[in-house]
N, C-alpha and C positions, 0 to 999 in steps of 0.2 A: 146624796137626790139627785137623780136628770129628770130638766120636765122635756114636756112636751113643746115643741113650732110651739104651738098658738099657745101654751102655757108660756113662752121667754118671748113672744108677745103682748101679749097684757103685763106681764110684770113692767117688761121695758117702758109702756105705755104708759102702765102707775108710776112709776120713776118721774116721766119726764115731765107728765102731770104735775104731781110732787111738786118738780121739780121748774116749773109754774109758777105755778101763786105762791114760791116759800120767794123771786122774785123777785112778786107782784107784792107784797107784806114785804122784803128789805126797798123797794123803793116807795112806799104809805111810810116807814118808817124815817127815811133818809128826808120826805116831807117833813115830817112834823119834829121828824131832832131840826133844821134847819129854823120851822117859825119857832119853837122854843129857845138856840140860840138868840135870835133878829128880839125877842120880847124880852131874855136872860139883857142881851148889852142895850138896852132901851131903860130899862129900872137899869140899870145900873151902872146908867147915864145919867137918868135922869136925876142920880141919889147922889155922883156925885165922884 
């Protein structure tokens, strides 16, 4: 399947935007994971 220059640019732009939002989601999930690990460690420390 041959794509025109405009279609290639559009596909590339879509891929870049998907990557951008995926990276934002990864950052949010990493922050949530760090918070949960801290809460778990604090709970484990309280329990002994």
